N, C-alpha and C positions, 0 to 999 in steps of 0.2 A: 504427518506435518504441520508446524507451527509457524509462523509467520511473525516476524518481528520488522518494524519497519522505524527509519529513522527520518531527519530532516534536518541537515543543518548540524549532524554527529550530534544530535541530541533524541534519547529513546523519546518517541511518540507514541508505539504501541504495539502490545502484541495480540496478534488473531486470538490466542490463547486466555485469554486477558488477564494480561501482567501488563495494564497500562500504570504510566505515569506520565504524559504530556499526550492529548490527543486532541491536536490543531494544528492548523499549517496554514501559509497563504499560497495563494495562486500564483502558478510561476516556482516554487519554492519545489526543489529536489532534494532527494535522497533515496538511502536504500532500503529493499527491503529483502529479508533475512528470512530463510529458512531451508528445504531442499525441495527434490526435484523440479527444478525451475526451467531447465534446460528447453523445454516445449510449452513454454506459458504463453498461454493464446489471447488473456485479456487481463488489463489491471484498470481498476475502475472507485471512482469514490462517488461514491450515490448514483449509481447505473451511469455516470459520466467518464467515459472510457482516458483513461491517462496514458498521456507518450511515456515509452518504457521500453529501454534497451534490457535484455536479459546477459547480463556482466558473466555469469557461470551459474551452475548448478544450486548453488548456496544465494546469490545475490540480484537482485534486481535493482534497476535506478528507477524510479520515476519518478515524474512531476506532476504536481496539483494541478489539472487543467484548468483552463481560462472558466469554464460553464459549471466548475462545480461547486455543489452546497454542502450541507453539513449532513453529514448520511453513513453511513455503514461500507466499508472499503471491501471490496473482493478481487480476489486472484482468482486466475481459471486457469489450472494446467489439465496435460491429459487425465490426470489421476483426480478431479475433479475441482468445485469449486469451495474455497473460504471465505468465509464471511466473517468480518469483526464483531465483536459481541458489545462492542461500544461502540457508538457513532465518532466519525473523524467531524471536528468542526473544522470548517473554512474560514480564515477570518481576516477583515478587511486590510 
């Protein structure tokens, strides 16, 4: 499984390492794309839980949480947890 995240329709990162942009602001929302998301239990940035609805098995819309700090993004599903290999930078 791979995950790609987009904020405001610009590619932010792929958990598999295909990084283009790796930053976003608190409150910004965007899709997380991948496979097997139907039963996702958690999306977080540097350990801070992000609000997210699962839109479909391949699409989650996540919001950068207010207390988020720069760090790794994780998505937890019944199949396991994926962690980005490059930190996501929370910008002012």
